[in-house]
N, C-alpha and C positions, 0 to 999 in steps of 0.2 A: 412611340416606344412599343416594340412588339413583345408579346407574351411568349417566352420560350420555356415550356415546362421542363425539358431535360436539364436546362441550366438552373432553374429554380430548385429542382430536386437535388441536384449536385451541391448547390450552395447550402441547402438545408442540411444535407448530410455532412458537409464540411463543418458547419457550425456545431452540429451535434458531436462530431468527433473531437473538435477543439474543446467543447464543453466538458468532455470526459476528463480532460487534463485539469480543469478547474474544479470539477465536482467528481472526484474519483469514487468509483464503486463498481466499475465494470458492468454497467448497464446501458448508459447513454450511447456508448460507442456502437452497440448493436443496432440501435435505431438509426444512427448515422449511416451504417453500412446498408441498412434496409432502404434508406432514402437513395443511396447510390444505386442500389439494384432497381428501384423504381425509375431513376434517371436513365439507366441503361436500357431497360425495357421500353421506355417511352422514346428514347432516341432511336432505337432500331425499329420502332413502329409496332411493337406488340401490345402496348397499352395506350390507346388514343384518348379514351375518356378519363376524366378525373376520378370517377368512381373506381375504375380498374387500377389506376395508379395508386389510389389509397389502399385498395385491397392488396396489391403487390407489396406495398410498403409495410402494411400491418402484418401480413402473413410472414414475409421474409424476416422482419425484425423479431417477431416472437419466436419463430423457428430457430433463428441464430442464437437468440438469447437462451432458449431452453437447451439447445444442443451444445453450445460452446462456452457458456459462461463459467461453468464449473471447471472446465479444462484450462481456460485462459485467465481466470481470476487471479491466480498466483502470480502470473507475469505482470498483470496490471497493478497489483498491489505490492510488488516488490519481493515476493518470495521466489526462490530460485528453482523450486521443483513445481511440477504441475499439480501435485496434491499438497495442500497446506497441512502442516502439522505444527500448530501454534505452540504446543508444549516444546517441541524440538527447536523451533525457530527462536523462542525466547530463552531456552536453556543454553543457547550458544553464548550468552553473556556470563554464565556462571564460570568462575575462575579468572575473569578479566580483572586486571588491576586498574583502578580508577582513582581520581582525585576528589577529595572532599571539597565542596564549594560552600557549604553552610554547616556549622557545627552539628554534630550528631551526639545525642545524649541517650543513655538508657531510658526507654519509655517515651522518648521524643524523637520525631523524625527530623532528619537533616536533609542535605542534598549532596549528590555526587554528579560528576559529569561523565557521561558514557556516550561515546561516538558523537560528541559535539552537542549533546542534549542534556539538560538537567533532569535528574530523576530523584524522587523521594527515596530516602534511604533510612533504614533503621538498623540498630545494633544493640547488643547488650554491653558494649564498651563505649567510651567517650572518644571522639575524634574532633580535631580542630580543622578549619579550612587550610588546605594545602597538604594535609596528611594523605598518604597513599594507602588505600584499602583494597581488599579483594572481595568480589561479589560471590556470595555463597548460596544465594537463592533468590527467587522472585515470588512476590505475593501481589498479584494484580499488576499495578503500575509502580509498586514500591520494591526496591531491591534490598536484600539483607546483606550486610557487609561485616567483615572482620578484619583484624590487623593483617598486614602483609607479612607472610613468612618469607624467609630467604629462598625457599624452594619455589614459592608462588612467583616471586619476582624473577627468578631464573627461568621458569617456564614461560612467563610473559615475554621476556627478552628473546627467548628462542623462537617464539611464534611470530615476533615482529620482523 
C-alpha cells in the first residue's frame, strides 16, 4: 500500500467538513478547507515535506477562520443575514399564535409548541392544553403569552 499525501489530506479535510455538520459551530469547517489547501499544494508539488504541509494546513486554516468565520457564521447557524442580530431573530416570534401543550398557570411555567419545538411559557393568565395563545415576548428560552384576540388570529391567518 502506497502513502499518498494529497489523498490523505483530502480525506482529513472531508472528515472535518462532515464533522462540522455533527458539531456545529462554524470552526471545524475552516480546518477542513485548510486540509484541502494542503492537499492541493502537495498534489501540485509545492509542499513535498510533511513539515511544509503542516505549515500550509495550519496557516491557511487559521487565516480562513479569522477572516471568514464572522461573515459566514450566520449561514452555518441558520440566520439569513451575514450579521446576526439575535434580538431581531428571536423577536420574529412575537405575535405568533401557538398551541399550549402543558397547562400554564400564573406564577408557573407551562409549555407551548412553536415551529415544531416545545418552549417554556409563562403568563399572568391560566391556559389549558390545546388553547391557542399569542406570544408577547421572550425572556431567554421562555416565551410570554396571552390570550388570542380576534385581531391576532386574523393577522396570523393573513401571514400564513
